[in-house]
C-alpha positions as CSV (number, residue, x, y, z in Angstrom):
1,M,13.2,-27.6,4.6
2,R,14.8,-25.2,7.0
3,F,17.6,-22.8,6.3
4,Q,20.6,-23.6,8.3
5,A,23.3,-20.9,8.5
6,E,26.8,-22.2,8.8
7,S,27.8,-19.5,11.1
8,P,25.7,-17.2,13.4
9,V,24.7,-14.2,11.3
10,D,22.6,-11.3,12.6
11,Y,19.9,-10.5,10.1
12,S,17.9,-7.4,10.4
13,L,14.4,-7.2,9.1
14,A,12.1,-4.1,8.9
15,L,8.5,-4.4,7.8
16,S,6.3,-1.3,7.5
17,Y,2.7,-1.1,6.3
18,C,0.3,1.7,5.4
19,I,-3.5,1.6,5.8
20,L,-4.9,4.1,3.3
21,R,-8.6,5.2,3.3
22,L,-9.8,6.5,-0.1
23,R,-12.9,8.3,-1.2
24,L,-14.1,7.9,-4.8
25,P,-16.9,10.5,-5.0
26,G,-17.8,10.1,-8.6
27,N,-18.5,6.3,-8.5
28,R,-22.0,5.0,-8.9
29,S,-21.2,1.3,-8.9
30,L,-18.8,-1.3,-7.6
31,K,-17.6,-1.8,-11.2
32,G,-16.5,1.8,-11.4
33,K,-14.8,1.5,-8.0
34,R,-12.9,-1.6,-9.2
35,Q,-11.7,0.2,-12.3
36,V,-10.3,3.1,-10.3
37,L,-8.6,0.8,-7.8
38,R,-7.2,-1.3,-10.5
39,K,-5.6,1.8,-12.1
40,I,-4.1,2.9,-8.7
41,I,-2.8,-0.6,-7.8
42,E,-1.3,-1.2,-11.3
43,R,0.5,2.2,-11.4
44,V,1.9,1.7,-7.8
45,K,3.1,-1.8,-8.7
46,Q,4.8,-0.5,-11.9
47,K,6.6,2.3,-10.1
48,F,7.4,0.8,-6.6
49,N,8.6,-2.5,-5.2
50,V,5.7,-2.8,-2.7
51,S,2.8,-5.1,-2.1
52,I,-0.6,-3.4,-2.4
53,A,-4.2,-4.7,-2.2
54,E,-7.7,-3.6,-1.3
55,I,-8.3,-4.7,2.3
56,G,-11.6,-3.1,3.3
57,E,-14.9,-1.3,2.4
58,N,-15.3,-4.0,-0.3
59,D,-19.0,-3.4,-0.7
60,S,-19.0,0.4,-0.6
61,W,-19.2,2.2,-3.9
62,Q,-17.4,5.4,-2.9
63,M,-15.0,4.3,-0.1
64,A,-12.0,2.0,-0.2
65,V,-9.3,0.8,2.2
66,V,-6.0,-0.2,0.7
67,G,-3.0,-1.9,2.4
68,I,0.5,-1.3,1.3
69,A,3.5,-3.1,2.7
70,V,7.3,-3.0,2.2
71,V,10.1,-5.1,3.6
72,S,13.7,-4.0,3.9
73,N,16.7,-4.1,6.3
74,D,16.2,-0.4,7.2
75,R,13.1,0.9,8.9
76,R,13.7,4.5,7.7
77,F,13.8,3.3,4.1
78,C,10.5,1.4,4.6
79,D,8.7,4.4,6.1
80,S,10.2,6.8,3.5
81,S,9.1,4.4,0.7
82,L,5.5,4.3,2.0
83,S,5.3,8.1,2.3
84,T,6.5,8.3,-1.3
85,V,3.8,5.9,-2.4
86,V,1.1,7.8,-0.6
87,D,2.3,11.1,-2.3
88,F,2.3,9.3,-5.6
89,I,-1.3,8.0,-5.2
90,D,-2.4,11.5,-4.1
91,K,-0.9,13.0,-7.3
92,L,-2.7,10.5,-9.5
93,Y,-6.0,12.4,-8.7
94,L,-8.0,9.3,-9.1
95,A,-9.2,9.2,-5.5
96,E,-9.3,11.5,-2.5
97,I,-7.1,10.4,0.5
98,V,-9.3,10.6,3.5
99,D,-6.8,9.2,6.0
100,Y,-3.7,7.1,6.2
101,S,-1.3,5.6,8.8
102,I,2.1,4.2,8.5
103,R,3.2,1.6,11.1
104,S,6.3,-0.5,11.5
105,L,6.8,-4.0,13.0
């Protein structure tokens, strides 16, 4: 079923995403890594209206790549939200942020 607008309406959509590389230096197993990532992901989901998931370095014990996405009608809001999420993750002190990038579509 397709959405049919009765009158022409201009919708604006902004989508921004963040690729976040994390180092988990104290981990000695994948189980330990999953526990730390679960804590980070759950806390971010509780506090922010974003999508977040592990997207890379799945078999590495001490490295993780996390993707975070947000959709809005304002690109500045999206970028600001992602910056706030990155700061929040950094202040959890559960993992070291090695690198991150924020991009918009």
